[in-house]
C-alpha positions in Angstrom: 97.1 101.9 87.1 98.4 99.7 90.2 101.4 100.8 92.1 104.6 98.6 92.9 105.6 100.7 96.0 104.1 100.6 99.2 104.7 103.1 102.0 104.5 102.8 106.1 103.8 106.4 107.7 103.5 108.3 110.8 101.3 111.2 110.8 101.3 113.4 113.7 97.5 115.0 114.4 96.5 118.3 115.7 95.9 117.1 119.1 99.4 116.0 119.5 98.7 112.4 118.9 100.4 109.5 116.0 98.4 107.6 113.6 99.9 104.9 111.9 99.2 103.5 108.5 100.0 102.4 104.9 99.5 103.4 101.7 101.0 103.0 97.8 100.5 106.7 97.2 101.3 108.9 100.1 100.5 112.0 98.6 97.1 111.0 98.1 96.9 109.3 101.4 97.9 112.7 103.2 95.0 114.6 101.2 92.3 111.8 102.0 93.3 112.4 105.7 92.9 115.6 105.6 89.8 115.8 104.0 91.0 117.8 101.1 88.0 118.4 98.4 86.9 114.9 96.6 89.6 112.9 98.5 86.8 111.5 100.7 86.8 111.3 104.2 90.0 109.5 105.5 90.3 107.4 108.6 87.6 106.9 111.3 90.3 108.1 113.8 92.1 111.2 112.0 88.9 112.8 110.5 88.1 114.5 114.1 91.8 115.4 114.0 92.8 117.8 111.8 94.8 118.8 110.4 97.6 115.9 109.7 100.9 116.3 109.0 103.8 113.8 107.7 106.7 113.3 110.2 107.5 109.7 109.0 107.7 107.8 105.8 108.8 104.4 105.1 109.2 102.8 101.8 108.8 98.7 101.8 108.9 96.1 99.3 105.2 94.9 99.2 101.7 95.0 100.9 102.6 92.2 103.0 106.2 94.2 104.2 104.0 97.6 104.7 101.5 95.6 107.4 104.1 94.1 109.1 106.1 97.1 109.3 102.9 99.1 110.2 101.8 96.5 113.4 105.6 97.3 114.4 105.4 100.8 114.7 102.0 100.5 116.0 103.3 98.9 119.2 106.5 101.3 119.8 105.2 103.9 123.0 105.3 107.2 122.2 108.4 108.1 123.2 109.7 105.6 120.7 107.9 107.3 117.6 108.9 110.4 118.7 112.8 109.2 118.9 111.9 107.6 114.9 110.3 111.1 113.4 112.8 112.7 115.3 113.3 116.2 117.7 111.2 118.4 115.5 108.4 117.6 117.3 
């Protein structure tokens, strides 16, 4: 079943770094990043930085918008990312 919603997200890794990505299934993607049984290996970057936690998620209209927004978020400085996710860091 094809999902129509896309999400752009920021994860905080166990070493304090951020990881940005997009998906059409945020719950499953978080499980994959954390390497939960049967969920694959996730992104190479997050494999050695588990556990990861979701700190920001934004719904976008389509895959193209998700890719554009992901690029925009990746251009932010660390301070700008921290401001985006809030003061809970």
